[in-house]
C-alpha positions as CSV (number, residue, x, y, z in Angstrom):
1,M,44.7,79.4,-18.3
2,S,42.0,81.7,-19.6
3,R,38.5,81.7,-18.7
4,N,37.5,79.9,-22.0
5,Q,39.9,77.1,-21.3
6,D,38.5,76.8,-17.8
7,T,35.0,76.5,-19.1
8,S,36.0,74.0,-21.8
9,V,37.8,71.9,-19.2
10,S,34.7,72.2,-16.9
11,K,32.4,71.2,-19.7
12,S,34.7,68.4,-20.7
13,M,34.7,67.1,-17.1
14,N,31.0,67.5,-16.9
15,F,30.4,65.5,-20.1
16,S,32.9,62.8,-18.9
17,M,31.0,62.6,-15.6
18,I,27.7,62.3,-17.4
19,A,29.1,59.6,-19.7
20,I,30.4,57.7,-16.7
21,L,27.0,57.9,-15.0
22,V,25.2,56.9,-18.2
23,G,27.6,53.9,-18.6
24,W,27.0,52.8,-15.0
25,A,23.2,53.2,-15.4
26,L,23.3,51.1,-18.5
27,T,25.4,48.4,-16.8
28,I,23.0,48.3,-13.8
29,L,20.0,48.2,-16.2
30,A,21.6,45.3,-18.1
31,I,22.2,43.4,-14.9
32,V,18.7,43.9,-13.7
33,W,17.4,42.9,-17.1
34,Q,19.4,39.6,-17.1
35,V,18.3,38.9,-13.5
36,A,14.6,39.4,-14.6
37,I,15.1,37.2,-17.6
38,K,16.6,34.4,-15.5
39,D,13.9,34.8,-12.9
40,A,11.2,34.5,-15.6
41,T,12.9,31.4,-17.0
42,Y,13.2,29.7,-13.6
43,T,9.5,30.7,-12.8
44,S,8.4,29.2,-16.1
45,R,10.4,26.0,-15.5
46,L,9.0,25.7,-12.0
47,R,5.5,26.0,-13.3
48,T,6.1,23.3,-15.8
49,I,7.6,21.0,-13.2
50,E,4.6,21.7,-10.9
51,A,2.2,20.9,-13.7
52,E,4.0,17.7,-14.5
53,L,4.1,16.8,-10.8
54,T,0.4,17.3,-10.5
55,N,-0.2,15.2,-13.6
56,V,2.0,12.4,-12.2
57,D,0.3,12.6,-8.8
58,E,-3.1,12.2,-10.5
59,R,-1.9,9.3,-12.5
60,L,-0.5,7.7,-9.4
61,D,-3.9,8.1,-7.7
62,T,-5.6,6.5,-10.6
63,A,-3.0,3.7,-10.6
64,E,-3.6,3.1,-6.9
65,E,-7.4,3.0,-7.4
66,F,-6.9,0.5,-10.3
67,R,-4.6,-1.6,-8.1
68,L,-7.2,-1.7,-5.3
69,D,-9.9,-2.7,-7.8
70,I,-7.7,-5.5,-9.1
71,S,-6.9,-6.7,-5.6
72,S,-10.6,-6.7,-4.8
73,D,-11.5,-8.6,-8.0
74,L,-8.7,-11.1,-7.3
75,A,-10.0,-11.7,-3.8
76,E,-13.5,-12.3,-5.2
77,I,-12.0,-14.7,-7.8
78,K,-10.1,-16.5,-5.0
79,T,-13.3,-16.9,-3.0
80,D,-15.2,-18.2,-6.0
81,L,-12.4,-20.7,-6.8
82,M,-12.4,-21.9,-3.2
83,W,-16.2,-22.4,-3.3
84,I,-15.9,-24.2,-6.7
85,R,-13.2,-26.4,-5.2
86,K,-15.3,-27.2,-2.2
87,Q,-18.3,-28.0,-4.4
88,L,-16.1,-30.3,-6.6
89,Q,-14.8,-32.0,-3.5
90,E,-18.3,-32.6,-2.2
91,N,-19.4,-33.9,-5.6
92,A,-16.4,-36.2,-5.7
93,N,-17.3,-37.4,-2.2
94,N,-20.9,-37.9,-3.1
95,I,-19.9,-39.9,-6.3
96,Q,-17.6,-42.0,-4.2
97,A,-20.3,-42.7,-1.7
98,I,-22.8,-43.6,-4.4
99,R,-20.2,-46.0,-6.0
100,N,-19.5,-47.6,-2.6
101,E,-23.2,-48.2,-2.1
102,D,-23.6,-49.7,-5.5
103,R,-20.8,-52.2,-4.8
104,N,-22.4,-53.3,-1.6
């Protein structure tokens, strides 16, 4: 082999090595890019889920407050109904007593 052939083989091997390294670099960059995209997608989904969870938690708190208000109102209504029943019973007893006195 002559010196020109050695240099051309050396240049050819040098270009091959550069091409292989560039190919690997592009492959690694593509993998890093895909991982970054997937991470961004998952991060976005997690933020959306967290926002929805916060919204549901606030709605649950509101519903709990509403339930407590209704329970309180129902307790007041029950107390009022018991008082009305007692008054009606007393009135019925008074009317019965008056009728009994009128008969005598």
